[in-house]
N, CA, C and O atoms as a GROMACS GRO file, in nm:
protein
  624
    1MET      N    1   3.140  -1.413   3.564
    1MET     CA    2   3.084  -1.466   3.442
    1MET      C    3   2.930  -1.457   3.441
    1MET      O    4   2.868  -1.447   3.335
    2ARG      N    5   2.870  -1.461   3.562
    2ARG     CA    6   2.724  -1.454   3.568
    2ARG      C    7   2.670  -1.323   3.514
    2ARG      O    8   2.564  -1.320   3.452
    3TYR      N    9   2.742  -1.216   3.536
    3TYR     CA   10   2.694  -1.086   3.489
    3TYR      C   11   2.688  -1.081   3.337
    3TYR      O   12   2.603  -1.013   3.280
    4ARG      N   13   2.776  -1.153   3.272
    4ARG     CA   14   2.771  -1.159   3.125
    4ARG      C   15   2.647  -1.233   3.078
    4ARG      O   16   2.581  -1.193   2.982
    5ILE      N   17   2.615  -1.341   3.147
    5ILE     CA   18   2.494  -1.416   3.114
    5ILE      C   19   2.371  -1.329   3.141
    5ILE      O   20   2.278  -1.327   3.061
    6ALA      N   21   2.372  -1.258   3.254
    6ALA     CA   22   2.259  -1.170   3.287
    6ALA      C   23   2.243  -1.059   3.182
    6ALA      O   24   2.131  -1.027   3.142
    7GLY      N   25   2.354  -1.001   3.139
    7GLY     CA   26   2.348  -0.898   3.036
    7GLY      C   27   2.295  -0.951   2.904
    7GLY      O   28   2.214  -0.887   2.837
    8ALA      N   29   2.343  -1.070   2.867
    8ALA     CA   30   2.297  -1.131   2.742
    8ALA      C   31   2.149  -1.166   2.751
    8ALA      O   32   2.074  -1.146   2.656
    9LEU      N   33   2.106  -1.220   2.866
    9LEU     CA   34   1.964  -1.253   2.883
    9LEU      C   35   1.876  -1.128   2.879
    9LEU      O   36   1.768  -1.129   2.820
   10ALA      N   37   1.923  -1.022   2.942
   10ALA     CA   38   1.847  -0.897   2.940
   10ALA      C   39   1.832  -0.846   2.796
   10ALA      O   40   1.723  -0.805   2.756
   11ALA      N   41   1.940  -0.850   2.721
   11ALA     CA   42   1.934  -0.806   2.582
   11ALA      C   43   1.841  -0.896   2.499
   11ALA      O   44   1.764  -0.846   2.416
   12LEU      N   45   1.848  -1.026   2.522
   12LEU     CA   46   1.762  -1.120   2.447
   12LEU      C   47   1.615  -1.102   2.481
   12LEU      O   48   1.530  -1.105   2.392
   13VAL      N   49   1.584  -1.084   2.608
   13VAL     CA   50   1.444  -1.063   2.648
   13VAL      C   51   1.391  -0.935   2.585
   13VAL      O   52   1.279  -0.932   2.534
   14ALA      N   53   1.471  -0.829   2.589
   14ALA     CA   54   1.428  -0.702   2.529
   14ALA      C   55   1.411  -0.716   2.378
   14ALA      O   56   1.316  -0.663   2.320
   15LEU      N   57   1.504  -0.786   2.314
   15LEU     CA   58   1.490  -0.809   2.168
   15LEU      C   59   1.366  -0.892   2.137
   15LEU      O   60   1.298  -0.868   2.037
   16GLY      N   61   1.337  -0.989   2.222
   16GLY     CA   62   1.217  -1.070   2.203
   16GLY      C   63   1.090  -0.987   2.213
   16GLY      O   64   0.998  -1.004   2.133
   17ALA      N   65   1.085  -0.898   2.310
   17ALA     CA   66   0.968  -0.812   2.326
   17ALA      C   67   0.953  -0.718   2.205
   17ALA      O   68   0.843  -0.698   2.155
   18LEU      N   69   1.065  -0.664   2.159
   18LEU     CA   70   1.060  -0.579   2.039
   18LEU      C   71   1.018  -0.661   1.917
   18LEU      O   72   0.945  -0.613   1.831
   19GLY      N   73   1.067  -0.784   1.911
   19GLY     CA   74   1.029  -0.872   1.800
   19GLY      C   75   0.880  -0.897   1.795
   19GLY      O   76   0.820  -0.898   1.688
   20VAL      N   77   0.818  -0.918   1.911
   20VAL     CA   78   0.673  -0.938   1.916
   20VAL      C   79   0.601  -0.812   1.868
   20VAL      O   80   0.504  -0.820   1.793
   21ALA      N   81   0.649  -0.696   1.913
   21ALA     CA   82   0.585  -0.570   1.872
   21ALA      C   83   0.596  -0.549   1.720
   21ALA      O   84   0.499  -0.510   1.656
   22TYR      N   85   0.714  -0.574   1.665
   22TYR     CA   86   0.731  -0.557   1.520
   22TYR      C   87   0.655  -0.664   1.441
   22TYR      O   88   0.604  -0.636   1.332
   23PHE      N   89   0.646  -0.784   1.494
   23PHE     CA   90   0.567  -0.890   1.430
   23PHE      C   91   0.420  -0.848   1.424
   23PHE      O   92   0.354  -0.863   1.321
   24ALA      N   93   0.369  -0.796   1.536
   24ALA     CA   94   0.230  -0.752   1.539
   24ALA      C   95   0.206  -0.637   1.441
   24ALA      O   96   0.101  -0.628   1.378
   25GLN      N   97   0.305  -0.549   1.429
   25GLN     CA   98   0.289  -0.433   1.341
   25GLN      C   99   0.301  -0.470   1.194
   25GLN      O  100   0.216  -0.430   1.113
   26TYR      N  101   0.405  -0.544   1.158
   26TYR     CA  102   0.434  -0.565   1.016
   26TYR      C  103   0.378  -0.695   0.958
   26TYR      O  104   0.357  -0.703   0.837
   27VAL      N  105   0.355  -0.796   1.040
   27VAL     CA  106   0.301  -0.922   0.989
   27VAL      C  107   0.150  -0.929   1.014
   27VAL      O  108   0.074  -0.963   0.923
   28LEU      N  109   0.108  -0.897   1.137
   28LEU     CA  110  -0.035  -0.901   1.168
   28LEU      C  111  -0.106  -0.772   1.130
   28LEU      O  112  -0.229  -0.763   1.138
   29LEU      N  113  -0.029  -0.671   1.087
   29LEU     CA  114  -0.080  -0.541   1.041
   29LEU      C  115  -0.164  -0.470   1.147
   29LEU      O  116  -0.265  -0.407   1.115
   30LEU      N  117  -0.122  -0.479   1.272
   30LEU     CA  118  -0.185  -0.405   1.381
   30LEU      C  119  -0.112  -0.271   1.393
   30LEU      O  120   0.006  -0.266   1.426
   31THR      N  121  -0.183  -0.163   1.367
   31THR     CA  122  -0.122  -0.030   1.370
   31THR      C  123  -0.103   0.015   1.514
   31THR      O  124  -0.200   0.020   1.590
   32PRO      N  125   0.020   0.048   1.553
   32PRO     CA  126   0.042   0.095   1.690
   32PRO      C  127   0.002   0.241   1.707
   32PRO      O  128   0.009   0.321   1.613
   33CYS      N  129  -0.041   0.273   1.827
   33CYS     CA  130  -0.068   0.414   1.856
   33CYS      C  131   0.062   0.480   1.904
   33CYS      O  132   0.166   0.415   1.912
   34GLU      N  133   0.054   0.607   1.933
   34GLU     CA  134   0.175   0.680   1.972
   34GLU      C  135   0.231   0.630   2.106
   34GLU      O  136   0.353   0.622   2.122
   35LEU      N  137   0.144   0.595   2.200
   35LEU     CA  138   0.193   0.541   2.328
   35LEU      C  139   0.258   0.405   2.309
   35LEU      O  140   0.354   0.372   2.378
   36CYS      N  141   0.207   0.326   2.215
   36CYS     CA  142   0.271   0.197   2.184
   36CYS      C  143   0.415   0.218   2.137
   36CYS      O  144   0.505   0.144   2.176
   37LEU      N  145   0.434   0.319   2.055
   37LEU     CA  146   0.568   0.348   2.005
   37LEU      C  147   0.660   0.396   2.118
   37LEU      O  148   0.779   0.365   2.118
   38TRP      N  149   0.605   0.470   2.213
   38TRP     CA  150   0.685   0.514   2.329
   38TRP      C  151   0.726   0.395   2.415
   38TRP      O  152   0.835   0.393   2.472
   39GLU      N  153   0.638   0.294   2.424
   39GLU     CA  154   0.667   0.177   2.507
   39GLU      C  155   0.785   0.096   2.454
   39GLU      O  156   0.843   0.017   2.528
   40ARG      N  157   0.822   0.114   2.331
   40ARG     CA  158   0.933   0.038   2.272
   40ARG      C  159   1.070   0.093   2.313
   40ARG      O  160   1.169   0.019   2.312
   41TRP      N  161   1.077   0.222   2.348
   41TRP     CA  162   1.207   0.283   2.375
   41TRP      C  163   1.282   0.221   2.493
   41TRP      O  164   1.402   0.199   2.480
   42PRO      N  165   1.219   0.192   2.605
   42PRO     CA  166   1.294   0.128   2.713
   42PRO      C  167   1.355  -0.006   2.673
   42PRO      O  168   1.463  -0.041   2.719
   43TYR      N  169   1.287  -0.080   2.589
   43TYR     CA  170   1.342  -0.208   2.543
   43TYR      C  171   1.468  -0.186   2.458
   43TYR      O  172   1.565  -0.261   2.469
   44ARG      N  173   1.464  -0.085   2.374
   44ARG     CA  174   1.583  -0.053   2.294
   44ARG      C  175   1.701  -0.016   2.385
   44ARG      O  176   1.814  -0.058   2.362
   45ILE      N  177   1.671   0.061   2.488
   45ILE     CA  178   1.775   0.101   2.584
   45ILE      C  179   1.831  -0.022   2.655
   45ILE      O  180   1.952  -0.032   2.675
   46VAL      N  181   1.744  -0.115   2.693
   46VAL     CA  182   1.789  -0.236   2.764
   46VAL      C  183   1.874  -0.323   2.673
   46VAL      O  184   1.968  -0.387   2.721
   47VAL      N  185   1.845  -0.329   2.545
   47VAL     CA  186   1.928  -0.406   2.452
   47VAL      C  187   2.071  -0.352   2.455
   47VAL      O  188   2.167  -0.428   2.466
   48VAL      N  189   2.084  -0.221   2.444
   48VAL     CA  190   2.217  -0.159   2.444
   48VAL      C  191   2.287  -0.180   2.578
   48VAL      O  192   2.404  -0.218   2.581
   49LEU      N  193   2.216  -0.157   2.689
   49LEU     CA  194   2.277  -0.173   2.821
   49LEU      C  195   2.314  -0.319   2.847
   49LEU      O  196   2.418  -0.346   2.907
   50GLY      N  197   2.231  -0.412   2.804
   50GLY     CA  198   2.262  -0.554   2.822
   50GLY      C  199   2.386  -0.595   2.744
   50GLY      O  200   2.470  -0.669   2.795
   51LEU      N  201   2.397  -0.548   2.621
   51LEU     CA  202   2.515  -0.581   2.541
   51LEU      C  203   2.641  -0.517   2.599
   51LEU      O  204   2.747  -0.578   2.598
   52LEU      N  205   2.630  -0.396   2.650
   52LEU     CA  206   2.744  -0.333   2.714
   52LEU      C  207   2.784  -0.408   2.842
   52LEU      O  208   2.902  -0.418   2.874
   53ALA      N  209   2.684  -0.459   2.914
   53ALA     CA  210   2.712  -0.536   3.036
   53ALA      C  211   2.790  -0.664   3.005
   53ALA      O  212   2.869  -0.710   3.086
   54VAL      N  213   2.766  -0.720   2.887
   54VAL     CA  214   2.840  -0.840   2.846
   54VAL      C  215   2.988  -0.806   2.826
   54VAL      O  216   3.075  -0.888   2.855
   55LEU      N  217   3.016  -0.687   2.779
   55LEU     CA  218   3.153  -0.648   2.744
   55LEU      C  219   3.235  -0.593   2.861
   55LEU      O  220   3.358  -0.594   2.855
   56LEU      N  221   3.170  -0.546   2.966
   56LEU     CA  222   3.241  -0.479   3.074
   56LEU      C  223   3.262  -0.569   3.195
   56LEU      O  224   3.215  -0.682   3.199
   57ARG      N  225   3.335  -0.517   3.293
   57ARG     CA  226   3.363  -0.591   3.416
   57ARG      C  227   3.240  -0.597   3.506
   57ARG      O  228   3.140  -0.528   3.483
   58ARG      N  229   3.249  -0.682   3.608
   58ARG     CA  230   3.137  -0.710   3.696
   58ARG      C  231   3.074  -0.582   3.755
   58ARG      O  232   2.952  -0.564   3.746
   59GLY      N  233   3.153  -0.496   3.815
   59GLY     CA  234   3.098  -0.376   3.878
   59GLY      C  235   3.026  -0.286   3.781
   59GLY      O  236   2.916  -0.238   3.809
   60SER      N  237   3.086  -0.264   3.668
   60SER     CA  238   3.023  -0.181   3.565
   60SER      C  239   2.900  -0.248   3.509
   60SER      O  240   2.800  -0.182   3.480
   61ALA      N  241   2.906  -0.379   3.493
   61ALA     CA  242   2.792  -0.453   3.440
   61ALA      C  243   2.673  -0.445   3.535
   61ALA      O  244   2.560  -0.431   3.491
   62ARG      N  245   2.699  -0.453   3.664
   62ARG     CA  246   2.590  -0.442   3.762
   62ARG      C  247   2.525  -0.304   3.755
   62ARG      O  248   2.403  -0.292   3.765
   63VAL      N  249   2.605  -0.201   3.739
   63VAL     CA  250   2.550  -0.066   3.726
   63VAL      C  251   2.465  -0.057   3.599
   63VAL      O  252   2.356  -0.001   3.602
   64LEU      N  253   2.515  -0.111   3.489
   64LEU     CA  254   2.439  -0.107   3.363
   64LEU      C  255   2.308  -0.185   3.374
   64LEU      O  256   2.205  -0.142   3.323
   65LEU      N  257   2.313  -0.300   3.442
   65LEU     CA  258   2.190  -0.377   3.460
   65LEU      C  259   2.094  -0.306   3.555
   65LEU      O  260   1.973  -0.320   3.543
   66GLY      N  261   2.148  -0.231   3.650
   66GLY     CA  262   2.063  -0.147   3.734
   66GLY      C  263   1.995  -0.038   3.654
   66GLY      O  264   1.877  -0.008   3.676
   67LEU      N  265   2.069   0.020   3.561
   67LEU     CA  266   2.010   0.120   3.471
   67LEU      C  267   1.905   0.057   3.380
   67LEU      O  268   1.804   0.119   3.347
   68ALA      N  269   1.929  -0.067   3.339
   68ALA     CA  270   1.831  -0.139   3.259
   68ALA      C  271   1.703  -0.161   3.339
   68ALA      O  272   1.592  -0.149   3.286
   69ALA      N  273   1.718  -0.193   3.468
   69ALA     CA  274   1.601  -0.208   3.554
   69ALA      C  275   1.524  -0.077   3.563
   69ALA      O  276   1.401  -0.076   3.559
   70LEU      N  277   1.595   0.034   3.577
   70LEU     CA  278   1.529   0.166   3.580
   70LEU      C  279   1.456   0.196   3.449
   70LEU      O  280   1.347   0.252   3.450
   71ALA      N  281   1.518   0.158   3.337
   71ALA     CA  282   1.452   0.177   3.208
   71ALA      C  283   1.322   0.096   3.201
   71ALA      O  284   1.222   0.143   3.148
   72MET      N  285   1.326  -0.026   3.255
   72MET     CA  286   1.206  -0.108   3.252
   72MET      C  287   1.100  -0.055   3.349
   72MET      O  288   0.980  -0.069   3.323
   73ILE      N  289   1.142   0.006   3.459
   73ILE     CA  290   1.045   0.070   3.548
   73ILE      C  291   0.979   0.186   3.473
   73ILE      O  292   0.859   0.211   3.488
   74GLY      N  293   1.058   0.255   3.392
   74GLY     CA  294   1.001   0.359   3.306
   74GLY      C  295   0.897   0.303   3.211
   74GLY      O  296   0.794   0.366   3.188
   75ASP      N  297   0.924   0.185   3.156
   75ASP     CA  298   0.827   0.123   3.067
   75ASP      C  299   0.702   0.080   3.142
   75ASP      O  300   0.591   0.089   3.090
   76VAL      N  301   0.719   0.035   3.266
   76VAL     CA  302   0.602   0.000   3.348
   76VAL      C  303   0.513   0.124   3.364
   76VAL      O  304   0.390   0.115   3.356
   77LEU      N  305   0.575   0.239   3.387
   77LEU     CA  306   0.498   0.363   3.402
   77LEU      C  307   0.428   0.402   3.271
   77LEU      O  308   0.311   0.441   3.273
   78ILE      N  309   0.499   0.392   3.160
   78ILE     CA  310   0.438   0.426   3.030
   78ILE      C  311   0.324   0.330   2.999
   78ILE      O  312   0.216   0.372   2.957
   79ALA      N  313   0.347   0.200   3.019
   79ALA     CA  314   0.243   0.101   2.991
   79ALA      C  315   0.125   0.119   3.086
   79ALA      O  316   0.010   0.102   3.045
   80GLY      N  317   0.152   0.153   3.212
   80GLY     CA  318   0.043   0.179   3.306
   80GLY      C  319  -0.040   0.298   3.263
   80GLY      O  320  -0.163   0.296   3.272
   81LEU      N  321   0.027   0.402   3.216
   81LEU     CA  322  -0.044   0.518   3.162
   81LEU      C  323  -0.130   0.477   3.044
   81LEU      O  324  -0.245   0.519   3.032
   82HIS      N  325  -0.075   0.394   2.957
   82HIS     CA  326  -0.147   0.348   2.838
   82HIS      C  327  -0.269   0.264   2.876
   82HIS      O  328  -0.376   0.280   2.818
   83VAL      N  329  -0.253   0.175   2.973
   83VAL     CA  330  -0.365   0.092   3.018
   83VAL      C  331  -0.475   0.181   3.077
   83VAL      O  332  -0.593   0.158   3.052
   84GLY      N  333  -0.435   0.283   3.154
   84GLY     CA  334  -0.534   0.376   3.208
   84GLY      C  335  -0.610   0.451   3.099
   84GLY      O  336  -0.730   0.476   3.112
   85VAL      N  337  -0.540   0.487   2.993
   85VAL     CA  338  -0.606   0.553   2.880
   85VAL      C  339  -0.703   0.455   2.813
   85VAL      O  340  -0.814   0.494   2.778
   86GLU      N  341  -0.661   0.330   2.796
   86GLU     CA  342  -0.750   0.230   2.734
   86GLU      C  343  -0.876   0.206   2.816
   86GLU      O  344  -0.984   0.190   2.760
   87PHE      N  345  -0.863   0.204   2.948
   87PHE     CA  346  -0.979   0.182   3.035
   87PHE      C  347  -1.062   0.308   3.057
   87PHE      O  348  -1.167   0.303   3.120
   88GLY      N  349  -1.014   0.421   3.005
   88GLY     CA  350  -1.088   0.546   3.019
   88GLY      C  351  -1.073   0.611   3.155
   88GLY      O  352  -1.156   0.694   3.193
   89TRP      N  353  -0.969   0.574   3.228
   89TRP     CA  354  -0.947   0.634   3.361
   89TRP      C  355  -0.897   0.776   3.348
   89TRP      O  356  -0.924   0.859   3.436
   90TRP      N  357  -0.824   0.807   3.242
   90TRP     CA  358  -0.773   0.942   3.217
   90TRP      C  359  -0.746   0.957   3.068
   90TRP      O  360  -0.738   0.859   2.994
   91ALA      N  361  -0.731   1.081   3.025
   91ALA     CA  362  -0.700   1.108   2.885
   91ALA      C  363  -0.549   1.096   2.864
   91ALA      O  364  -0.471   1.113   2.957
   92SER      N  365  -0.512   1.068   2.742
   92SER     CA  366  -0.370   1.058   2.710
   92SER      C  367  -0.306   1.197   2.712
   92SER      O  368  -0.368   1.294   2.668
   93PRO      N  369  -0.184   1.205   2.763
   93PRO     CA  370  -0.116   1.336   2.762
   93PRO      C  371  -0.061   1.372   2.623
   93PRO      O  372  -0.020   1.485   2.601
   94LEU      N  373  -0.060   1.276   2.531
   94LEU     CA  374  -0.007   1.302   2.397
   94LEU      C  375  -0.119   1.352   2.306
   94LEU      O  376  -0.223   1.288   2.296
   95PRO      N  377  -0.099   1.465   2.240
   95PRO     CA  378  -0.204   1.517   2.151
   95PRO      C  379  -0.233   1.423   2.034
   95PRO      O  380  -0.344   1.422   1.981
   96GLU      N  381  -0.134   1.345   1.991
   96GLU     CA  382  -0.155   1.253   1.880
   96GLU      C  383  -0.258   1.147   1.914
   96GLU      O  384  -0.329   1.097   1.827
   97CYS      N  385  -0.265   1.112   2.041
   97CYS     CA  386  -0.358   1.008   2.085
   97CYS      C  387  -0.502   1.058   2.093
   97CYS      O  388  -0.596   0.978   2.090
   98ASN      N  389  -0.519   1.188   2.103
   98ASN     CA  390  -0.652   1.245   2.120
   98ASN      C  391  -0.711   1.293   1.988
   98ASN      O  392  -0.817   1.355   1.987
   99GLY      N  393  -0.645   1.264   1.878
   99GLY     CA  394  -0.695   1.303   1.747
   99GLY      C  395  -0.680   1.451   1.717
   99GLY      O  396  -0.747   1.503   1.628
  100ILE      N  397  -0.592   1.519   1.789
  100ILE     CA  398  -0.572   1.662   1.767
  100ILE      C  399  -0.463   1.679   1.660
  100ILE      O  400  -0.350   1.634   1.678
  101LEU      N  401  -0.498   1.743   1.553
  101LEU     CA  402  -0.401   1.770   1.447
  101LEU      C  403  -0.357   1.915   1.455
  101LEU      O  404  -0.436   2.003   1.490
  102THR      N  405  -0.233   1.938   1.422
  102THR     CA  406  -0.181   2.075   1.422
  102THR      C  407  -0.233   2.145   1.297
  102THR      O  408  -0.215   2.095   1.186
  103PRO      N  409  -0.296   2.262   1.312
  103PRO     CA  410  -0.346   2.334   1.195
  103PRO      C  411  -0.232   2.370   1.100
  103PRO      O  412  -0.128   2.420   1.141
  104GLY      N  413  -0.254   2.344   0.973
  104GLY     CA  414  -0.155   2.376   0.871
  104GLY      C  415  -0.050   2.270   0.851
  104GLY      O  416   0.028   2.278   0.756
  105ALA      N  417  -0.044   2.170   0.937
  105ALA     CA  418   0.056   2.063   0.923
  105ALA      C  419   0.003   1.957   0.828
  105ALA      O  420  -0.118   1.941   0.810
  106ALA      N  421   0.097   1.885   0.767
  106ALA     CA  422   0.058   1.778   0.676
  106ALA      C  423  -0.006   1.664   0.755
  106ALA      O  424   0.028   1.640   0.871
  107LEU      N  425  -0.097   1.595   0.690
  107LEU     CA  426  -0.158   1.479   0.753
  107LEU      C  427  -0.056   1.366   0.762
  107LEU      O  428   0.033   1.357   0.677
  108PRO      N  429  -0.067   1.280   0.862
  108PRO     CA  430   0.028   1.170   0.876
  108PRO      C  431   0.016   1.070   0.761
  108PRO      O  432  -0.093   1.051   0.705
  109MET      N  433   0.128   1.007   0.726
  109MET     CA  434   0.129   0.909   0.616
  109MET      C  435   0.049   0.783   0.654
  109MET      O  436  -0.017   0.723   0.569
  110VAL      N  437   0.056   0.745   0.780
  110VAL     CA  438  -0.015   0.627   0.828
  110VAL      C  439  -0.126   0.676   0.920
  110VAL      O  440  -0.100   0.756   1.010
  111PRO      N  441  -0.248   0.629   0.898
  111PRO     CA  442  -0.354   0.674   0.988
  111PRO      C  443  -0.324   0.631   1.131
  111PRO      O  444  -0.289   0.516   1.157
  112ALA      N  445  -0.338   0.724   1.223
  112ALA     CA  446  -0.306   0.696   1.362
  112ALA      C  447  -0.416   0.613   1.427
  112ALA      O  448  -0.535   0.630   1.398
  113THR      N  449  -0.374   0.524   1.514
  113THR     CA  450  -0.468   0.449   1.595
  113THR      C  451  -0.485   0.525   1.725
  113THR      O  452  -0.386   0.563   1.788
  114PRO      N  453  -0.608   0.549   1.766
  114PRO     CA  454  -0.626   0.621   1.893
  114PRO      C  455  -0.572   0.538   2.009
  114PRO      O  456  -0.583   0.416   2.009
  115CYS      N  457  -0.516   0.605   2.108
  115CYS     CA  458  -0.454   0.536   2.221
  115CYS      C  459  -0.556   0.472   2.313
  115CYS      O  460  -0.522   0.383   2.391
  116ASP      N  461  -0.682   0.516   2.304
  116ASP     CA  462  -0.783   0.457   2.391
  116ASP      C  463  -0.851   0.335   2.328
  116ASP      O  464  -0.942   0.277   2.387
  117LYS      N  465  -0.806   0.298   2.209
  117LYS     CA  466  -0.859   0.178   2.143
  117LYS      C  467  -0.761   0.063   2.167
  117LYS      O  468  -0.652   0.063   2.110
  118PRO      N  469  -0.798  -0.035   2.251
  118PRO     CA  470  -0.706  -0.145   2.280
  118PRO      C  471  -0.676  -0.228   2.155
  118PRO      O  472  -0.763  -0.251   2.071
  119VAL      N  473  -0.553  -0.274   2.145
  119VAL     CA  474  -0.510  -0.362   2.038
  119VAL      C  475  -0.485  -0.499   2.100
  119VAL      O  476  -0.407  -0.513   2.194
  120TYR      N  477  -0.553  -0.601   2.047
  120TYR     CA  478  -0.543  -0.736   2.103
  120TYR      C  479  -0.457  -0.823   2.014
  120TYR      O  480  -0.483  -0.836   1.894
  121LEU      N  481  -0.356  -0.882   2.072
  121LEU     CA  482  -0.265  -0.968   1.998
  121LEU      C  483  -0.327  -1.105   1.975
  121LEU      O  484  -0.312  -1.163   1.867
  122ILE      N  485  -0.396  -1.156   2.074
  122ILE     CA  486  -0.456  -1.289   2.067
  122ILE      C  487  -0.607  -1.272   2.063
  122ILE      O  488  -0.667  -1.216   2.155
  123ALA      N  489  -0.668  -1.322   1.954
  123ALA     CA  490  -0.812  -1.311   1.939
  123ALA      C  491  -0.882  -1.384   2.054
  123ALA      O  492  -0.835  -1.489   2.098
  124HIS      N  493  -0.992  -1.329   2.099
  124HIS     CA  494  -1.076  -1.388   2.205
  124HIS      C  495  -1.009  -1.388   2.341
  124HIS      O  496  -1.060  -1.451   2.434
  125LEU      N  497  -0.896  -1.320   2.356
  125LEU     CA  498  -0.833  -1.303   2.487
  125LEU      C  499  -0.837  -1.154   2.518
  125LEU      O  500  -0.766  -1.076   2.455
  126PRO      N  501  -0.920  -1.114   2.614
  126PRO     CA  502  -0.940  -0.970   2.638
  126PRO      C  503  -0.826  -0.905   2.717
  126PRO      O  504  -0.849  -0.839   2.818
  127VAL      N  505  -0.704  -0.924   2.669
  127VAL     CA  506  -0.587  -0.862   2.729
  127VAL      C  507  -0.516  -0.784   2.619
  127VAL      O  508  -0.464  -0.842   2.524
  128SER      N  509  -0.515  -0.653   2.633
  128SER     CA  510  -0.455  -0.570   2.529
  128SER      C  511  -0.303  -0.583   2.531
  128SER      O  512  -0.245  -0.630   2.629
  129MET      N  513  -0.242  -0.540   2.423
  129MET     CA  514  -0.095  -0.544   2.417
  129MET      C  515  -0.034  -0.451   2.520
  129MET      O  516   0.074  -0.480   2.573
  130ALA      N  517  -0.100  -0.341   2.552
  130ALA     CA  518  -0.050  -0.249   2.654
  130ALA      C  519  -0.051  -0.317   2.792
  130ALA      O  520   0.043  -0.301   2.870
  131LEU      N  521  -0.157  -0.393   2.821
  131LEU     CA  522  -0.164  -0.464   2.948
  131LEU      C  523  -0.062  -0.578   2.952
  131LEU      O  524  -0.001  -0.603   3.056
  132MET      N  525  -0.042  -0.645   2.839
  132MET     CA  526   0.062  -0.748   2.831
  132MET      C  527   0.200  -0.687   2.857
  132MET      O  528   0.282  -0.745   2.929
  133ASP      N  529   0.224  -0.569   2.798
  133ASP     CA  530   0.352  -0.503   2.817
  133ASP      C  531   0.369  -0.460   2.962
  133ASP      O  532   0.478  -0.472   3.018
  134PHE      N  533   0.262  -0.410   3.023
  134PHE     CA  534   0.270  -0.370   3.163
  134PHE      C  535   0.312  -0.488   3.251
  134PHE      O  536   0.404  -0.476   3.332
  135CYS      N  537   0.246  -0.602   3.234
  135CYS     CA  538   0.278  -0.721   3.314
  135CYS      C  539   0.419  -0.772   3.284
  135CYS      O  540   0.494  -0.804   3.376
  136GLY      N  541   0.454  -0.780   3.156
  136GLY     CA  542   0.586  -0.828   3.118
  136GLY      C  543   0.698  -0.736   3.165
  136GLY      O  544   0.800  -0.784   3.214
  137ALA      N  545   0.678  -0.606   3.151
  137ALA     CA  546   0.780  -0.511   3.195
  137ALA      C  547   0.796  -0.512   3.346
  137ALA      O  548   0.906  -0.495   3.398
  138LEU      N  549   0.685  -0.532   3.417
  138LEU     CA  550   0.692  -0.539   3.563
  138LEU      C  551   0.772  -0.662   3.607
  138LEU      O  552   0.855  -0.653   3.697
  139LEU      N  553   0.748  -0.776   3.543
  139LEU     CA  554   0.825  -0.896   3.574
  139LEU      C  555   0.972  -0.880   3.537
  139LEU      O  556   1.060  -0.920   3.613
  140PHE      N  557   0.998  -0.822   3.423
  140PHE     CA  558   1.135  -0.802   3.375
  140PHE      C  559   1.211  -0.706   3.466
  140PHE      O  560   1.325  -0.732   3.503
  141ALA      N  561   1.147  -0.596   3.504
  141ALA     CA  562   1.211  -0.499   3.594
  141ALA      C  563   1.239  -0.563   3.730
  141ALA      O  564   1.344  -0.540   3.789
  142THR      N  565   1.145  -0.642   3.779
  142THR     CA  566   1.164  -0.710   3.907
  142THR      C  567   1.281  -0.807   3.901
  142THR      O  568   1.364  -0.811   3.992
  143ALA      N  569   1.288  -0.884   3.792
  143ALA     CA  570   1.398  -0.979   3.777
  143ALA      C  571   1.533  -0.907   3.772
  143ALA      O  572   1.630  -0.952   3.834
  144LEU      N  573   1.539  -0.798   3.700
  144LEU     CA  574   1.664  -0.722   3.693
  144LEU      C  575   1.701  -0.663   3.829
  144LEU      O  576   1.818  -0.666   3.868
  145LEU      N  577   1.602  -0.611   3.900
  145LEU     CA  578   1.630  -0.554   4.033
  145LEU      C  579   1.676  -0.661   4.131
  145LEU      O  580   1.767  -0.637   4.211
  146VAL      N  581   1.614  -0.778   4.127
  146VAL     CA  582   1.655  -0.887   4.216
  146VAL      C  583   1.799  -0.925   4.187
  146VAL      O  584   1.878  -0.946   4.280
  147TYR      N  585   1.834  -0.933   4.060
  147TYR     CA  586   1.972  -0.968   4.025
  147TYR      C  587   2.071  -0.862   4.072
  147TYR      O  588   2.175  -0.894   4.130
  148VAL      N  589   2.038  -0.737   4.049
  148VAL     CA  590   2.130  -0.628   4.082
  148VAL      C  591   2.143  -0.609   4.233
  148VAL      O  592   2.252  -0.579   4.281
  149LEU      N  593   2.035  -0.626   4.306
  149LEU     CA  594   2.037  -0.596   4.449
  149LEU      C  595   2.084  -0.713   4.537
  149LEU      O  596   2.116  -0.694   4.654
  150LYS      N  597   2.088  -0.834   4.480
  150LYS     CA  598   2.134  -0.945   4.563
  150LYS      C  599   2.285  -0.934   4.583
  150LYS      O  600   2.358  -0.883   4.498
  151LYS      N  601   2.328  -0.981   4.696
  151LYS     CA  602   2.469  -0.971   4.731
  151LYS      C  603   2.549  -1.069   4.647
  151LYS      O  604   2.515  -1.188   4.641
  152PRO      N  605   2.656  -1.023   4.581
  152PRO     CA  606   2.735  -1.112   4.498
  152PRO      C  607   2.807  -1.217   4.584
  152PRO      O  608   2.859  -1.186   4.692
  153ARG      N  609   2.808  -1.339   4.534
  153ARG     CA  610   2.878  -1.447   4.603
  153ARG      C  611   3.026  -1.444   4.570
  153ARG      O  612   3.065  -1.412   4.458
  154LYS      N  613   3.105  -1.477   4.669
  154LYS     CA  614   3.250  -1.486   4.646
  154LYS      C  615   3.287  -1.633   4.644
  154LYS      O  616   3.251  -1.709   4.734
  155PHE      N  617   3.358  -1.671   4.542
  155PHE     CA  618   3.402  -1.810   4.529
  155PHE      C  619   3.542  -1.825   4.583
  155PHE      O  620   3.626  -1.737   4.563
  156LYS      N  621   3.567  -1.936   4.650
  156LYS     CA  622   3.701  -1.962   4.706
  156LYS      C  623   3.789  -2.036   4.610
  156LYS      O  624   3.904  -2.066   4.641
   0.00000   0.00000   0.00000
């Protein structure tokens, strides 16, 4: 029964993180850059894997939660890349982030935010959303890995 709770919690945490991102975008009108949009994909994957873990048996659920942990490690890497771009440690690998437009292509409907311009969710707190995501995803991935790697208890 614990694996169902773990799957549901994983899905809820991922939905909460996506909710914050969409709230910032549509309510606070903070335009995300292309790397910000990439950072959302692992959370979507974790929602699906968490919900599937609720429906399946213990062994399958543990595998799915392990895959969810891998997805969150992927998000840690994407967010780390994004934080490095914001701090100017390296250039973004995405051409959209560098202001490069394809010749002859239509201009985007929404003006793009450069990836090296940090977006702050909380005024007067110098922690960008990419850095918040990096820290949150690292904690989330760690929690999932601890759950998956601990030895299951057998009840008598």
